[in-house]
N, C-alpha and C positions, 0 to 999 in steps of 0.2 A: 504494500500500500504506500502511496506517496507520503513523505514525511512533512506534514503541515500543508497548509493551503487548501484550496477547494478540491473536491474529488476529481480525478481524471475522467475524461469521457472516452477512454480507451483502455485496453488491457496491454500491459507490457510483458512480452515473452522474452526469455533469454534462452537461446539455443546453443548447444555445443554437441560435438559428436567425436567418436573415435578417441576416447580417453585411454584405452588399452592398458588399464591397470595403474596408470600413473597416480600415485597418492597425492602429490602436490597439485596436479591439475584438478583432481576431484575436490580437494579442499578449496581451491580457487573458485570452482564451480559453485560451491555452497555460499561463498562470500559475496557473490554477485547479487544475491537476494537483497542485501543492504546497499551495496555499492551502486547498483544501477536501479534500485527501487523496483525490482521486478515483481510482477504479480504471479508469475509461474516460471519454473525452470523446466527445460526439456533436454534430454540426452538422446541423440539419434543413433544409438547402437555402438557396438564394439566397446563394451564397458571393461571387459576383463583383459588381463595381460596375455602376451603371446608366448612367453618362455619362462622357464624356471632357471634361476641362477644358483647353482649349488655352492654352498660354503662348506668346504670339506675339512673335517677335524682329523689331523694327523695323529699317529700313535703317540707323539710327545705332547699332545694336547693343544698344539698350535693349529692355526687354520690357514687355508689357502682358497682363493677364488679368482675369478676373472670378471672384469668389467670394462666395457668399451674397448676391448682388445688389449687391455693391460692385465698383467698377472700380479696378484697381491699374495705374498707368501709370508710365512712365519708371523702370522697375526695372533696377538693375544685376544682372549675372549672379550676383554674390555674395549678392544678396538673395533669390534664388530658392529655395534649399534649405528654409528654414523655411516658406515659403509652400507649396511642393510638399508638405511633410509635413502641413500643415494641410488641404490639398486631399485628400490620400490618406486622412487620418483621417476626413474627412467622407463618404467612400464614393464618390470620383471618381478617375479616372485622370489625373494631371497629365501633359501631353504638350507638350514644347517643339517649336516648329515655326516656320519662317520665314513671313513674310507671304505670299510667293508660294505656298508649300506649303499654307498655310491656305486661301487663295482656291481653290486647286486641289481641296482636300478638300471645301470647301463646294459646289463645282460637280459633285461626283461622289459620290452617296450610296453606291455600291458600294465605293468606296475607304474611306469612313468606316466602313462595316460591316466590311470586312476588317481595318482597323486596330483596331477595337473588339474583334474576335475575337482578334487577336494579343495585345492587352493583357490580355484575360481569361486566355488560355493562359499567358502569362508569369507572371501573378499566381498561378494555380493551381500551376504548377511551383515558383515561389519559396516559396509558403506550405507546400507539401508538404515541400520540403527543410528549411525552417525548423522545421516541426513535428517531423520525424524527428530532427533534431539535438537538439531540446529534450526530446523524450519518450523517446528511446531509453535514456538513462542511468536514467530513472525506470521503464522498462518499462511505460509507460501507453499504451494504444492510443487513436487518434483515428479515429472512424468518421464519414464524411460522405457526403451525397447532394447532388445538384443540386436546384434549385427551378425554378419556372416562368420566372423571369427569366434563368437561366443558359442561354446559348446551347448547343444540342446540339453544334455544331462545336467549341466550347471544351471541353465535358465529354468529348468523344471523346478528348481528349489527356490526360485525368486518368490518373495512374498511382498504383498502390498501392506502399507500401514496408512494411518489417516492422512499423512502428508507425502508419502513416497509411493508412487503408483506404477506398478509394472503393467504396461498396456500393450505388449506385443501380441499381435493378431487379435486385438480387441477394438471395439468402438465404445467410448465412454463419454458421458457428459463432461464438457469442459467448463462452461458457464451457462448462463440463461440463454445465450444466443448461439453457441457453437458446440459441435461434437468434435472429439479427437479420435482419429483412426491411427493406430500404431501397427507397424509392419516391418520386421527386421530382416526377412529373407532377401537374398539378392539373386541376380542372374549369374550364370556360370563365369568364373574367373580362372586365370591360369594357376591360381594358388591352391585349388582343391580344398577349400575351407569347409567347415562343418555345415553351414546353412546357406547353400546356394542350389539353385534349381534351373533346369532348362526353361526358356521363356514361356512355353506353353503351360508347363506345370506351375510356374510362378504366377501366370495370369489367372489360372483356375483357383489357386490358393488365395490370391489377393481378392478375387471377386467374391469369394465366400465371406470375407471380412467386410468388403465394401457394401454388400447387400444389406448389412445391418444398419446402415446410415438412414436417418430419417430425411435429411436434406443435405446432399453432398455440397451444394453451393454455399453452405455456411459451415463447411467442415474444415478442420485442420488435419492434413495428412502428415504424419510423422513417420517417414520411411527411411530405412538405412540407405538403400540404393537411390541415386537420383535417376530421373528419367533420361532416356537416350537422346543424345545430340541436342543438349540444351545449354551447353557451356558450363554446366555444373559437373560434367562427367569426363572432363579431359584429363587423360593420364598417359604415361609413356606406353608405347606399344612394346610388348614383351616377346622375347624369343623363347618359346616353350620347349625347344629341343634341348635346353640346358636345365640342370637341376642345381640350384633354383633358377627359375626363369630370369633372364637379364634383359635390360632395355635394348631395343633396336636403335642404332644410330645411323644417320645419313649425313655425310658431309661434316662429321664431328658433332652433330646435334642430335639429341634424342628425338625420335619420331613420336608425335603425340596423336592420339586417336580418341574418339568418344567410346566409352565403355559402360554407359548406363543401361538401364533396362528398357527395352522396347515395350514390354508388357505394361510397365508403370507409366510410360509416356502415353500409351493408348488409353489407359484408365483415366489419367488426368485430363486428356483431351476430351474424353467422353463425358466425364462427370463435372469438370470445372470446379474443383474445391476452391475455397477462398485463398488458402495458402498451402504450399508444400514445403515441409522442413526436412532436410536431407543431410547425409554424411557420406561415409564410405571412401570418397576420393580425397585423400589427404592433401594433394597438391592444389586442389581447386578451392578457391574462395570466391564465390560469385553469387549473383542473383539475376533472375530474368523473369519473363512472363511467358506462359504457355496458354494462349487465349486470355481469359480473365485471371487465371491463377498465377499468383506471385510465388516463385520458387526461390529458396534460399539454401545455400550450403556454406558453412563457416570454414571448412577445411580443418586441418589438425596439425599441431606441432608438439604432440605429447612427449616426444623423446627429449625435447629441450626443456620440458617443464612449463611450457607456455600454453595458456588457455586461449585458443581461438574461439570466438563466439560471435553471435549475431543477436542484436536487439531487434525485435519485431513488435511494432505498435499496431494493435489490432482493434478495429471498430466492428460494429455489427455486420456490415456488409462490404467492408473493404480493408485492405492493409493501408494504414495511414502513412507508415514510414518504416524503414529498416536501416540499421547501421551495423557495420562490422567492428569488432573489438579484438584487441590482443592484450594479454596481461599475464 
């Protein structure tokens, strides 16, 4: 709510996406409720981290680990907390483990996968509790969805609270004038992530959610994937013959192509929601219109601990204004 003065005649939304487990970026996200006097916060998917950073206890009780290509060895336990904080801020899960346990995990991919899922679940629960404590006194809601990198098994454990609302594949009331549609699945990518589908399957899955809307023209679409060829989906073309895929270059420059969803573009063209809020493409920070629908993607710089966001001021029947932020 605005701090003093007459009530605003619009709702102020703050959008971010692709936090990928960064602790510092999530804390910054919560702080914008006050800093920008936001009426609602929204996270457009990819909440959880991409990797585990093992911190290995040696037989002599000292520790070693790697961070950003650097090796840290002969560490005392008292030296670990600041290093663990740096790892967590960079979007990884620090995990202390004995050398024997580490070798056992390396030999068993299923154990690694199970551990990764549990760390995701733990973070989702912890962040939900943190956000509820912070936002409840301010009466500011946070709406969030998963993304293509968030494992379905982890998202299945997400729980909503009075002020933290998990809305993936849901339609929920947003205020007296608007509904919010959340959808975190994406079209196929070269990365073979957990929550991506061919366009025909994506279209069918999205339509099942979209059909629950009462009035799409006053809806807010919160989708992880941006629609195809809108300027919100420009990313490097990747050579999938390598593992991992690497950017294709021409004349010393990366080749850029649209990589968004044709299914979501068609759905937005057909239903013309008031606004589309998107993520997924870290390199892109842009806004455009598709028909009457205003589309916004703030991009992401989570690895540097920077929160890229977008303020969207929303009236009953139009987007009053939008502004990109970095902090």
